[in-house]
mmJSON file of the N, C-alpha and C atoms, coordinates in Angstrom:
{"data_MODEL":{"atom_site":{
"group_PDB":["ATOM","ATOM","ATOM","ATOM","ATOM","ATOM","ATOM","ATOM","ATOM","ATOM","ATOM","ATOM","ATOM","ATOM","ATOM","ATOM","ATOM","ATOM","ATOM","ATOM","ATOM","ATOM","ATOM","ATOM","ATOM","ATOM","ATOM","ATOM","ATOM","ATOM","ATOM","ATOM","ATOM","ATOM","ATOM","ATOM","ATOM","ATOM","ATOM","ATOM","ATOM","ATOM","ATOM","ATOM","ATOM","ATOM","ATOM","ATOM","ATOM","ATOM","ATOM","ATOM","ATOM","ATOM","ATOM","ATOM","ATOM","ATOM","ATOM","ATOM","ATOM","ATOM","ATOM","ATOM","ATOM","ATOM","ATOM","ATOM","ATOM","ATOM","ATOM","ATOM","ATOM","ATOM","ATOM","ATOM","ATOM","ATOM","ATOM","ATOM","ATOM","ATOM","ATOM","ATOM","ATOM","ATOM","ATOM","ATOM","ATOM","ATOM","ATOM","ATOM","ATOM","ATOM","ATOM","ATOM","ATOM","ATOM","ATOM","ATOM","ATOM","ATOM","ATOM","ATOM","ATOM","ATOM","ATOM","ATOM","ATOM","ATOM","ATOM","ATOM","ATOM","ATOM","ATOM","ATOM","ATOM","ATOM","ATOM","ATOM","ATOM","ATOM","ATOM","ATOM","ATOM","ATOM","ATOM","ATOM","ATOM","ATOM","ATOM","ATOM","ATOM","ATOM","ATOM","ATOM","ATOM","ATOM","ATOM","ATOM","ATOM","ATOM","ATOM","ATOM","ATOM","ATOM","ATOM","ATOM","ATOM","ATOM","ATOM","ATOM","ATOM","ATOM","ATOM","ATOM","ATOM","ATOM","ATOM","ATOM","ATOM","ATOM","ATOM","ATOM","ATOM","ATOM","ATOM","ATOM","ATOM","ATOM","ATOM","ATOM","ATOM","ATOM","ATOM","ATOM","ATOM","ATOM","ATOM","ATOM","ATOM","ATOM","ATOM","ATOM","ATOM","ATOM","ATOM","ATOM","ATOM","ATOM","ATOM","ATOM","ATOM","ATOM","ATOM","ATOM","ATOM","ATOM"],
"id":[1,2,3,4,5,6,7,8,9,10,11,12,13,14,15,16,17,18,19,20,21,22,23,24,25,26,27,28,29,30,31,32,33,34,35,36,37,38,39,40,41,42,43,44,45,46,47,48,49,50,51,52,53,54,55,56,57,58,59,60,61,62,63,64,65,66,67,68,69,70,71,72,73,74,75,76,77,78,79,80,81,82,83,84,85,86,87,88,89,90,91,92,93,94,95,96,97,98,99,100,101,102,103,104,105,106,107,108,109,110,111,112,113,114,115,116,117,118,119,120,121,122,123,124,125,126,127,128,129,130,131,132,133,134,135,136,137,138,139,140,141,142,143,144,145,146,147,148,149,150,151,152,153,154,155,156,157,158,159,160,161,162,163,164,165,166,167,168,169,170,171,172,173,174,175,176,177,178,179,180,181,182,183,184,185,186,187,188,189,190,191,192,193,194,195,196,197,198],
"type_symbol":["N","C","C","N","C","C","N","C","C","N","C","C","N","C","C","N","C","C","N","C","C","N","C","C","N","C","C","N","C","C","N","C","C","N","C","C","N","C","C","N","C","C","N","C","C","N","C","C","N","C","C","N","C","C","N","C","C","N","C","C","N","C","C","N","C","C","N","C","C","N","C","C","N","C","C","N","C","C","N","C","C","N","C","C","N","C","C","N","C","C","N","C","C","N","C","C","N","C","C","N","C","C","N","C","C","N","C","C","N","C","C","N","C","C","N","C","C","N","C","C","N","C","C","N","C","C","N","C","C","N","C","C","N","C","C","N","C","C","N","C","C","N","C","C","N","C","C","N","C","C","N","C","C","N","C","C","N","C","C","N","C","C","N","C","C","N","C","C","N","C","C","N","C","C","N","C","C","N","C","C","N","C","C","N","C","C","N","C","C","N","C","C","N","C","C","N","C","C"],
"label_atom_id":["N","CA","C","N","CA","C","N","CA","C","N","CA","C","N","CA","C","N","CA","C","N","CA","C","N","CA","C","N","CA","C","N","CA","C","N","CA","C","N","CA","C","N","CA","C","N","CA","C","N","CA","C","N","CA","C","N","CA","C","N","CA","C","N","CA","C","N","CA","C","N","CA","C","N","CA","C","N","CA","C","N","CA","C","N","CA","C","N","CA","C","N","CA","C","N","CA","C","N","CA","C","N","CA","C","N","CA","C","N","CA","C","N","CA","C","N","CA","C","N","CA","C","N","CA","C","N","CA","C","N","CA","C","N","CA","C","N","CA","C","N","CA","C","N","CA","C","N","CA","C","N","CA","C","N","CA","C","N","CA","C","N","CA","C","N","CA","C","N","CA","C","N","CA","C","N","CA","C","N","CA","C","N","CA","C","N","CA","C","N","CA","C","N","CA","C","N","CA","C","N","CA","C","N","CA","C","N","CA","C","N","CA","C","N","CA","C","N","CA","C","N","CA","C","N","CA","C","N","CA","C"],
"label_alt_id":[null,null,null,null,null,null,null,null,null,null,null,null,null,null,null,null,null,null,null,null,null,null,null,null,null,null,null,null,null,null,null,null,null,null,null,null,null,null,null,null,null,null,null,null,null,null,null,null,null,null,null,null,null,null,null,null,null,null,null,null,null,null,null,null,null,null,null,null,null,null,null,null,null,null,null,null,null,null,null,null,null,null,null,null,null,null,null,null,null,null,null,null,null,null,null,null,null,null,null,null,null,null,null,null,null,null,null,null,null,null,null,null,null,null,null,null,null,null,null,null,null,null,null,null,null,null,null,null,null,null,null,null,null,null,null,null,null,null,null,null,null,null,null,null,null,null,null,null,null,null,null,null,null,null,null,null,null,null,null,null,null,null,null,null,null,null,null,null,null,null,null,null,null,null,null,null,null,null,null,null,null,null,null,null,null,null,null,null,null,null,null,null,null,null,null,null,null,null],
"label_comp_id":["ALA","ALA","ALA","ARG","ARG","ARG","GLU","GLU","GLU","ARG","ARG","ARG","VAL","VAL","VAL","PRO","PRO","PRO","GLY","GLY","GLY","LEU","LEU","LEU","LYS","LYS","LYS","ALA","ALA","ALA","GLU","GLU","GLU","VAL","VAL","VAL","THR","THR","THR","PRO","PRO","PRO","GLY","GLY","GLY","GLU","GLU","GLU","ASP","ASP","ASP","ALA","ALA","ALA","ASN","ASN","ASN","ILE","ILE","ILE","VAL","VAL","VAL","GLN","GLN","GLN","ASP","ASP","ASP","VAL","VAL","VAL","THR","THR","THR","LEU","LEU","LEU","LYS","LYS","LYS","GLY","GLY","GLY","GLY","GLY","GLY","MET","MET","MET","TRP","TRP","TRP","GLY","GLY","GLY","ALA","ALA","ALA","TYR","TYR","TYR","ASP","ASP","ASP","ILE","ILE","ILE","ALA","ALA","ALA","ARG","ARG","ARG","ILE","ILE","ILE","MET","MET","MET","ARG","ARG","ARG","ASP","ASP","ASP","THR","THR","THR","GLU","GLU","GLU","TRP","TRP","TRP","ARG","ARG","ARG","PRO","PRO","PRO","ARG","ARG","ARG","PRO","PRO","PRO","GLY","GLY","GLY","LYS","LYS","LYS","GLU","GLU","GLU","ALA","ALA","ALA","PHE","PHE","PHE","HIS","HIS","HIS","ALA","ALA","ALA","TYR","TYR","TYR","MET","MET","MET","ASP","ASP","ASP","TRP","TRP","TRP","ILE","ILE","ILE","ALA","ALA","ALA","ALA","ALA","ALA","ASN","ASN","ASN","GLU","GLU","GLU","ASN","ASN","ASN"],
"label_asym_id":["A","A","A","A","A","A","A","A","A","A","A","A","A","A","A","A","A","A","A","A","A","A","A","A","A","A","A","A","A","A","A","A","A","A","A","A","A","A","A","A","A","A","A","A","A","A","A","A","A","A","A","A","A","A","A","A","A","A","A","A","A","A","A","A","A","A","A","A","A","A","A","A","A","A","A","A","A","A","A","A","A","A","A","A","A","A","A","A","A","A","A","A","A","A","A","A","A","A","A","A","A","A","A","A","A","A","A","A","A","A","A","A","A","A","A","A","A","A","A","A","A","A","A","A","A","A","A","A","A","A","A","A","A","A","A","A","A","A","A","A","A","A","A","A","A","A","A","A","A","A","A","A","A","A","A","A","A","A","A","A","A","A","A","A","A","A","A","A","A","A","A","A","A","A","A","A","A","A","A","A","A","A","A","A","A","A","A","A","A","A","A","A","A","A","A","A","A","A"],
"label_entity_id":["1","1","1","1","1","1","1","1","1","1","1","1","1","1","1","1","1","1","1","1","1","1","1","1","1","1","1","1","1","1","1","1","1","1","1","1","1","1","1","1","1","1","1","1","1","1","1","1","1","1","1","1","1","1","1","1","1","1","1","1","1","1","1","1","1","1","1","1","1","1","1","1","1","1","1","1","1","1","1","1","1","1","1","1","1","1","1","1","1","1","1","1","1","1","1","1","1","1","1","1","1","1","1","1","1","1","1","1","1","1","1","1","1","1","1","1","1","1","1","1","1","1","1","1","1","1","1","1","1","1","1","1","1","1","1","1","1","1","1","1","1","1","1","1","1","1","1","1","1","1","1","1","1","1","1","1","1","1","1","1","1","1","1","1","1","1","1","1","1","1","1","1","1","1","1","1","1","1","1","1","1","1","1","1","1","1","1","1","1","1","1","1","1","1","1","1","1","1"],
"label_seq_id":[1,1,1,2,2,2,3,3,3,4,4,4,5,5,5,6,6,6,7,7,7,8,8,8,9,9,9,10,10,10,11,11,11,12,12,12,13,13,13,14,14,14,15,15,15,16,16,16,17,17,17,18,18,18,19,19,19,20,20,20,21,21,21,22,22,22,23,23,23,24,24,24,25,25,25,26,26,26,27,27,27,28,28,28,29,29,29,30,30,30,31,31,31,32,32,32,33,33,33,34,34,34,35,35,35,36,36,36,37,37,37,38,38,38,39,39,39,40,40,40,41,41,41,42,42,42,43,43,43,44,44,44,45,45,45,46,46,46,47,47,47,48,48,48,49,49,49,50,50,50,51,51,51,52,52,52,53,53,53,54,54,54,55,55,55,56,56,56,57,57,57,58,58,58,59,59,59,60,60,60,61,61,61,62,62,62,63,63,63,64,64,64,65,65,65,66,66,66],
"pdbx_PDB_ins_code":[null,null,null,null,null,null,null,null,null,null,null,null,null,null,null,null,null,null,null,null,null,null,null,null,null,null,null,null,null,null,null,null,null,null,null,null,null,null,null,null,null,null,null,null,null,null,null,null,null,null,null,null,null,null,null,null,null,null,null,null,null,null,null,null,null,null,null,null,null,null,null,null,null,null,null,null,null,null,null,null,null,null,null,null,null,null,null,null,null,null,null,null,null,null,null,null,null,null,null,null,null,null,null,null,null,null,null,null,null,null,null,null,null,null,null,null,null,null,null,null,null,null,null,null,null,null,null,null,null,null,null,null,null,null,null,null,null,null,null,null,null,null,null,null,null,null,null,null,null,null,null,null,null,null,null,null,null,null,null,null,null,null,null,null,null,null,null,null,null,null,null,null,null,null,null,null,null,null,null,null,null,null,null,null,null,null,null,null,null,null,null,null,null,null,null,null,null,null],
"Cartn_x":[90.979,90.081,90.626,90.47,90.396,91.839,92.314,94.306,93.766,92.655,92.907,91.429,90.924,89.807,89.751,90.161,89.694,88.316,87.859,86.429,85.158,86.609,85.541,84.484,83.525,82.313,82.052,82.494,82.061,82.009,80.9,80.242,80.673,80.931,81.268,79.389,78.58,77.776,78.055,77.512,77.28,76.635,77.497,76.644,75.44,74.974,73.503,72.973,73.156,72.173,73.001,73.961,74.047,72.67,73.099,71.698,72.777,73.502,74.103,73.169,72.62,72.091,72.911,73.067,73.563,73.738,73.504,73.48,74.283,74.056,75.835,76.13,74.76,75.651,76.142,76.638,77.658,78.668,79.361,81.304,82.063,82.262,83.115,82.998,84.307,84.142,84.326,82.666,82.73,82.15,81.797,81.491,82.043,83.47,83.973,85.419,86.451,88.189,88.635,89.631,90.111,91.585,92.043,93.384,94.312,95.477,95.735,97.284,97.755,98.713,98.823,98.484,98.519,98.755,97.618,97.878,99.459,100.197,101.591,102.794,101.937,103.106,103.47,101.754,102.084,102.815,102.628,102.696,103.32,103.679,104.634,104.244,102.279,101.693,101.749,101.591,101.402,100.567,100.023,98.67,99.134,98.84,99.103,98.67,99.089,98.364,96.486,96.303,95.015,94.844,95.648,95.279,95.897,96.296,97.533,96.189,95.521,95.113,93.925,93.305,91.868,92.149,93.282,93.687,94.27,94.475,93.779,92.995,92.028,91.056,89.559,90.188,89.552,90.033,91.533,91.978,91.554,90.722,90.601,89.373,87.689,86.777,87.301,87.895,87.608,88.383,88.947,89.398,88.38,87.411,86.436,85.024,84.84,83.21,82.255,82.883,81.997,82.401],
"Cartn_y":[337.258,338.142,339.607,339.713,341.022,341.434,340.624,341.573,342.391,341.801,341.779,343.056,342.572,343.367,344.439,345.235,345.776,346.267,345.773,345.813,345.261,344.21,343.18,342.263,342.187,341.506,340.042,339.122,337.633,337.224,336.026,335.877,333.986,333.511,332.147,331.018,330.123,329.493,328.004,327.691,327.018,325.791,324.486,323.506,323.427,322.986,322.534,323.848,325.163,326.333,326.992,326.78,326.258,326.274,326.505,326.951,325.857,325.217,324.162,322.775,322.593,321.474,320.643,319.797,318.283,316.813,316.48,314.988,314.353,313.936,312.642,311.901,310.842,309.983,310.396,311.541,312.0,312.46,311.582,311.324,311.286,310.514,311.432,311.023,311.217,311.904,313.533,313.995,316.049,316.313,315.109,315.605,315.209,315.324,315.398,315.099,315.101,315.927,314.53,315.006,313.988,313.656,312.788,312.489,313.492,314.239,315.268,314.746,313.323,313.14,312.593,312.737,312.28,313.25,314.508,315.901,316.797,315.653,316.433,315.964,314.517,313.984,314.419,314.324,314.49,315.958,317.329,318.004,319.25,320.663,321.33,321.793,321.346,322.16,321.449,322.362,322.067,322.873,322.19,323.048,324.371,325.655,326.485,326.071,327.461,326.826,328.356,327.744,327.889,329.236,330.481,331.457,332.463,331.466,332.338,332.258,330.716,330.911,331.548,332.072,332.393,333.777,334.031,336.132,335.952,335.456,335.424,335.824,334.487,334.347,335.654,336.402,337.482,338.909,338.526,339.844,339.095,338.258,337.672,338.185,338.093,338.649,339.825,340.576,342.395,343.278,342.116,342.607,341.893,341.719,340.983,341.512,342.562,342.201,343.511,343.171,344.108,343.63],
"Cartn_z":[55.366,54.013,54.422,55.782,56.387,55.759,55.985,55.487,53.798,53.057,51.909,51.944,52.98,52.585,54.198,54.193,56.056,55.832,56.908,57.709,57.067,56.477,56.283,56.713,57.44,58.469,57.961,58.508,58.639,60.093,59.563,60.795,60.969,61.349,61.871,62.217,61.809,61.78,62.864,63.82,63.97,63.188,63.195,61.536,61.512,62.5,62.803,62.336,62.318,61.942,60.458,60.261,58.546,57.663,56.469,55.455,54.303,54.562,53.535,53.031,52.013,51.672,50.58,51.334,50.584,50.492,49.354,49.602,50.64,51.507,52.309,51.731,50.859,50.686,48.675,48.363,47.248,48.08,47.961,48.788,47.401,46.299,45.564,44.081,43.385,41.92,41.996,41.827,41.399,42.732,43.587,44.685,45.869,46.013,47.386,46.731,47.776,47.412,45.943,45.671,44.186,45.075,44.42,44.551,44.121,43.89,42.959,42.943,43.175,42.772,41.405,39.735,39.213,38.153,38.851,38.355,38.492,39.703,40.397,40.003,38.918,39.065,37.286,36.493,34.774,34.855,35.985,35.746,36.513,36.238,37.626,38.947,38.473,39.879,40.585,41.782,43.077,44.201,44.64,45.937,46.373,46.991,47.121,48.759,49.149,51.136,50.89,51.476,51.309,51.52,52.695,52.534,51.215,50.597,49.337,48.504,48.282,47.39,47.543,48.218,49.061,48.638,48.98,48.584,47.206,46.508,44.475,44.667,44.614,44.827,45.112,46.224,45.918,44.656,44.841,44.119,42.538,41.846,40.898,40.405,42.18,42.448,42.264,42.817,42.628,40.692,39.988,38.822,38.042,38.742,37.687,37.724,38.824,39.498,38.3,37.474,36.918,35.437],
"occupancy":[1.0,1.0,1.0,1.0,1.0,1.0,1.0,1.0,1.0,1.0,1.0,1.0,1.0,1.0,1.0,1.0,1.0,1.0,1.0,1.0,1.0,1.0,1.0,1.0,1.0,1.0,1.0,1.0,1.0,1.0,1.0,1.0,1.0,1.0,1.0,1.0,1.0,1.0,1.0,1.0,1.0,1.0,1.0,1.0,1.0,1.0,1.0,1.0,1.0,1.0,1.0,1.0,1.0,1.0,1.0,1.0,1.0,1.0,1.0,1.0,1.0,1.0,1.0,1.0,1.0,1.0,1.0,1.0,1.0,1.0,1.0,1.0,1.0,1.0,1.0,1.0,1.0,1.0,1.0,1.0,1.0,1.0,1.0,1.0,1.0,1.0,1.0,1.0,1.0,1.0,1.0,1.0,1.0,1.0,1.0,1.0,1.0,1.0,1.0,1.0,1.0,1.0,1.0,1.0,1.0,1.0,1.0,1.0,1.0,1.0,1.0,1.0,1.0,1.0,1.0,1.0,1.0,1.0,1.0,1.0,1.0,1.0,1.0,1.0,1.0,1.0,1.0,1.0,1.0,1.0,1.0,1.0,1.0,1.0,1.0,1.0,1.0,1.0,1.0,1.0,1.0,1.0,1.0,1.0,1.0,1.0,1.0,1.0,1.0,1.0,1.0,1.0,1.0,1.0,1.0,1.0,1.0,1.0,1.0,1.0,1.0,1.0,1.0,1.0,1.0,1.0,1.0,1.0,1.0,1.0,1.0,1.0,1.0,1.0,1.0,1.0,1.0,1.0,1.0,1.0,1.0,1.0,1.0,1.0,1.0,1.0,1.0,1.0,1.0,1.0,1.0,1.0,1.0,1.0,1.0,1.0,1.0,1.0],
"B_iso_or_equiv":[0.0,0.0,0.0,0.0,0.0,0.0,0.0,0.0,0.0,0.0,0.0,0.0,0.0,0.0,0.0,0.0,0.0,0.0,0.0,0.0,0.0,0.0,0.0,0.0,0.0,0.0,0.0,0.0,0.0,0.0,0.0,0.0,0.0,0.0,0.0,0.0,0.0,0.0,0.0,0.0,0.0,0.0,0.0,0.0,0.0,0.0,0.0,0.0,0.0,0.0,0.0,0.0,0.0,0.0,0.0,0.0,0.0,0.0,0.0,0.0,0.0,0.0,0.0,0.0,0.0,0.0,0.0,0.0,0.0,0.0,0.0,0.0,0.0,0.0,0.0,0.0,0.0,0.0,0.0,0.0,0.0,0.0,0.0,0.0,0.0,0.0,0.0,0.0,0.0,0.0,0.0,0.0,0.0,0.0,0.0,0.0,0.0,0.0,0.0,0.0,0.0,0.0,0.0,0.0,0.0,0.0,0.0,0.0,0.0,0.0,0.0,0.0,0.0,0.0,0.0,0.0,0.0,0.0,0.0,0.0,0.0,0.0,0.0,0.0,0.0,0.0,0.0,0.0,0.0,0.0,0.0,0.0,0.0,0.0,0.0,0.0,0.0,0.0,0.0,0.0,0.0,0.0,0.0,0.0,0.0,0.0,0.0,0.0,0.0,0.0,0.0,0.0,0.0,0.0,0.0,0.0,0.0,0.0,0.0,0.0,0.0,0.0,0.0,0.0,0.0,0.0,0.0,0.0,0.0,0.0,0.0,0.0,0.0,0.0,0.0,0.0,0.0,0.0,0.0,0.0,0.0,0.0,0.0,0.0,0.0,0.0,0.0,0.0,0.0,0.0,0.0,0.0,0.0,0.0,0.0,0.0,0.0,0.0],
"pdbx_formal_charge":[null,null,null,null,null,null,null,null,null,null,null,null,null,null,null,null,null,null,null,null,null,null,null,null,null,null,null,null,null,null,null,null,null,null,null,null,null,null,null,null,null,null,null,null,null,null,null,null,null,null,null,null,null,null,null,null,null,null,null,null,null,null,null,null,null,null,null,null,null,null,null,null,null,null,null,null,null,null,null,null,null,null,null,null,null,null,null,null,null,null,null,null,null,null,null,null,null,null,null,null,null,null,null,null,null,null,null,null,null,null,null,null,null,null,null,null,null,null,null,null,null,null,null,null,null,null,null,null,null,null,null,null,null,null,null,null,null,null,null,null,null,null,null,null,null,null,null,null,null,null,null,null,null,null,null,null,null,null,null,null,null,null,null,null,null,null,null,null,null,null,null,null,null,null,null,null,null,null,null,null,null,null,null,null,null,null,null,null,null,null,null,null,null,null,null,null,null,null],
"auth_seq_id":[1,1,1,2,2,2,3,3,3,4,4,4,5,5,5,6,6,6,7,7,7,8,8,8,9,9,9,10,10,10,11,11,11,12,12,12,13,13,13,14,14,14,15,15,15,16,16,16,17,17,17,18,18,18,19,19,19,20,20,20,21,21,21,22,22,22,23,23,23,24,24,24,25,25,25,26,26,26,27,27,27,28,28,28,29,29,29,30,30,30,31,31,31,32,32,32,33,33,33,34,34,34,35,35,35,36,36,36,37,37,37,38,38,38,39,39,39,40,40,40,41,41,41,42,42,42,43,43,43,44,44,44,45,45,45,46,46,46,47,47,47,48,48,48,49,49,49,50,50,50,51,51,51,52,52,52,53,53,53,54,54,54,55,55,55,56,56,56,57,57,57,58,58,58,59,59,59,60,60,60,61,61,61,62,62,62,63,63,63,64,64,64,65,65,65,66,66,66],
"auth_comp_id":["ALA","ALA","ALA","ARG","ARG","ARG","GLU","GLU","GLU","ARG","ARG","ARG","VAL","VAL","VAL","PRO","PRO","PRO","GLY","GLY","GLY","LEU","LEU","LEU","LYS","LYS","LYS","ALA","ALA","ALA","GLU","GLU","GLU","VAL","VAL","VAL","THR","THR","THR","PRO","PRO","PRO","GLY","GLY","GLY","GLU","GLU","GLU","ASP","ASP","ASP","ALA","ALA","ALA","ASN","ASN","ASN","ILE","ILE","ILE","VAL","VAL","VAL","GLN","GLN","GLN","ASP","ASP","ASP","VAL","VAL","VAL","THR","THR","THR","LEU","LEU","LEU","LYS","LYS","LYS","GLY","GLY","GLY","GLY","GLY","GLY","MET","MET","MET","TRP","TRP","TRP","GLY","GLY","GLY","ALA","ALA","ALA","TYR","TYR","TYR","ASP","ASP","ASP","ILE","ILE","ILE","ALA","ALA","ALA","ARG","ARG","ARG","ILE","ILE","ILE","MET","MET","MET","ARG","ARG","ARG","ASP","ASP","ASP","THR","THR","THR","GLU","GLU","GLU","TRP","TRP","TRP","ARG","ARG","ARG","PRO","PRO","PRO","ARG","ARG","ARG","PRO","PRO","PRO","GLY","GLY","GLY","LYS","LYS","LYS","GLU","GLU","GLU","ALA","ALA","ALA","PHE","PHE","PHE","HIS","HIS","HIS","ALA","ALA","ALA","TYR","TYR","TYR","MET","MET","MET","ASP","ASP","ASP","TRP","TRP","TRP","ILE","ILE","ILE","ALA","ALA","ALA","ALA","ALA","ALA","ASN","ASN","ASN","GLU","GLU","GLU","ASN","ASN","ASN"],
"auth_asym_id":["A","A","A","A","A","A","A","A","A","A","A","A","A","A","A","A","A","A","A","A","A","A","A","A","A","A","A","A","A","A","A","A","A","A","A","A","A","A","A","A","A","A","A","A","A","A","A","A","A","A","A","A","A","A","A","A","A","A","A","A","A","A","A","A","A","A","A","A","A","A","A","A","A","A","A","A","A","A","A","A","A","A","A","A","A","A","A","A","A","A","A","A","A","A","A","A","A","A","A","A","A","A","A","A","A","A","A","A","A","A","A","A","A","A","A","A","A","A","A","A","A","A","A","A","A","A","A","A","A","A","A","A","A","A","A","A","A","A","A","A","A","A","A","A","A","A","A","A","A","A","A","A","A","A","A","A","A","A","A","A","A","A","A","A","A","A","A","A","A","A","A","A","A","A","A","A","A","A","A","A","A","A","A","A","A","A","A","A","A","A","A","A","A","A","A","A","A","A"],
"auth_atom_id":["N","CA","C","N","CA","C","N","CA","C","N","CA","C","N","CA","C","N","CA","C","N","CA","C","N","CA","C","N","CA","C","N","CA","C","N","CA","C","N","CA","C","N","CA","C","N","CA","C","N","CA","C","N","CA","C","N","CA","C","N","CA","C","N","CA","C","N","CA","C","N","CA","C","N","CA","C","N","CA","C","N","CA","C","N","CA","C","N","CA","C","N","CA","C","N","CA","C","N","CA","C","N","CA","C","N","CA","C","N","CA","C","N","CA","C","N","CA","C","N","CA","C","N","CA","C","N","CA","C","N","CA","C","N","CA","C","N","CA","C","N","CA","C","N","CA","C","N","CA","C","N","CA","C","N","CA","C","N","CA","C","N","CA","C","N","CA","C","N","CA","C","N","CA","C","N","CA","C","N","CA","C","N","CA","C","N","CA","C","N","CA","C","N","CA","C","N","CA","C","N","CA","C","N","CA","C","N","CA","C","N","CA","C","N","CA","C","N","CA","C","N","CA","C","N","CA","C","N","CA","C"],
"pdbx_PDB_model_num":[1,1,1,1,1,1,1,1,1,1,1,1,1,1,1,1,1,1,1,1,1,1,1,1,1,1,1,1,1,1,1,1,1,1,1,1,1,1,1,1,1,1,1,1,1,1,1,1,1,1,1,1,1,1,1,1,1,1,1,1,1,1,1,1,1,1,1,1,1,1,1,1,1,1,1,1,1,1,1,1,1,1,1,1,1,1,1,1,1,1,1,1,1,1,1,1,1,1,1,1,1,1,1,1,1,1,1,1,1,1,1,1,1,1,1,1,1,1,1,1,1,1,1,1,1,1,1,1,1,1,1,1,1,1,1,1,1,1,1,1,1,1,1,1,1,1,1,1,1,1,1,1,1,1,1,1,1,1,1,1,1,1,1,1,1,1,1,1,1,1,1,1,1,1,1,1,1,1,1,1,1,1,1,1,1,1,1,1,1,1,1,1,1,1,1,1,1,1]
}}}
């Protein structure tokens, strides 16, 4: 992220201190990871590397923040 926003400050919080509330019983379907084999088979879509996707998301936020 700092490659896109110099001076960005981020802090990694230990898991036990993170304020994420989630029901651990919700693991499948809309609550978890999906199998992407079908969309890859039926379309030309392919996942992008996480860093590339995150940078594109940051660019989208910057372009649409107002």
